[in-house]
Steps between C-alpha positions, in 0.01 A plus 500: 500500500507791749777750463514734782711821498670473835483831676506567876158576624588826667629634160161505335254495804462837672314548828328831460307589820221244525503443118717231359618596156641218271606646165536166310288274295504146340558471139384185306717407201254371220777309334652278770218572752766584757422767757741769601484737792561841341601798698301811399602810678265765376626844594237771525534881493329713760463882541471643844349848545651683798498830671773651719605793708854564379619703802704223655640350180789571273269467193354189338807324353717268715831674622769356715475605865184686440138448581295479184135418406612223254694325772194491726286361227756236409528397867127481560427293190797269564394445856145401407580300186804327664726570201718776370280769330650801311238754387530726204345844560329735260744771559766640735365757753770700680568533872204635685258483202156347562282273284123476508513245218801289418520169327766218508511154342647174627493138368434178695382149448304510834123527502300722735180700539578858396289646781670283755852600387385868513388448858817319598730760340330770695557298817880479417576835345591814723215736574616757234464254213175337408392244231168592328474208257666200341421430135581193279619640167641375167865383508611774265361788705785698651443741790751747367523457128129426427378825681368747248477795732571630850345787692656699780359762733703761693333647804568849632338657806493886513422510878682330782311180568640254758291216343667545160857564614628167377278481199500838329758771438436809699539799265336819629605734220230646273466316174328582163339174411387622159866567399601162631232317309572702173868399530409135578335476152846539346604162663245312289665645179848386591668154502864548616505583870882478569468834687295335764698181533744413773847481342710185482199262456511176301201584275541453127277794408348806667197503278161479668146560371306711746125482437367701799646772726277717715477684841187479697413684836300326770402632843827398661739421216628606166550173302700464172404198301716371211458194280759356250612170354816511704679731733867580559673493834410810702296635205167575668660682800716712259205590291302605811788714628523670169124571476508636851750760382258589218224534748708748694566678170877448536486316161254514216359260231777602259765421755354147537522454126875605516570275792360197327690586186827529692482136620700623799386408856677802643263730311179360655369570843591339826330157566229516763514261803408125447237477760240681297514263203261213439490235231118475461421295193663243270314377188542178293356385174271250677398694814 
């Protein structure tokens, strides 16, 4: 006796490019020897690694009536996979902030070659966003909550450079880098960074564990690198602005200690512009 689960063909058969994907199988009942057509939609989780120039975007996260990176990624994936795709990012970069390494995840039952999807996304995405890789991952790996650390760089150019105008903060004042690095070591000893957080945010805690904070000078740039398990909104730019005041000897290391203890944003320095900030690395337990 043949028992068929009556389902419309277009419900379980998907045309994916030149590959026909049929997520179903036959099941044989050993008791009554009947056969049933069983629908097996197997959702898979994928990570995409992207880079973007944030100049023309109001940050990563989707906003009404605003151009965002997340919206562009959703649109590109939905166009290619022919289904609505909503990606979850590893964080929320602000307006004008760039990313050299950014991960997002999405779920789909469709099958594809990862390299081919990478190629097609780069054909669809605007020129200031690129897809570097697509990875099949475990279903419980989350782009945001599974990340163990994030690293940012802030670029400063001490001389006027037309090729860095949109990508580094022009700051011609003399700076004492030794004082700035000495003060930066204090950040590693602290956990509550309320003084560097934008007010009226929806975060449950302002505690972060900073594991690295250092200034380095190159031929053209002064780069501040900072790594932590998480960052508060506007935190890195506020830290950089405060350390620049220390570098100009307007503040000192003890002042920084008092600023952190105050937990008051108004006590810290002015935030530096967004265009010099880059998310450069995100780490996960498995890669």
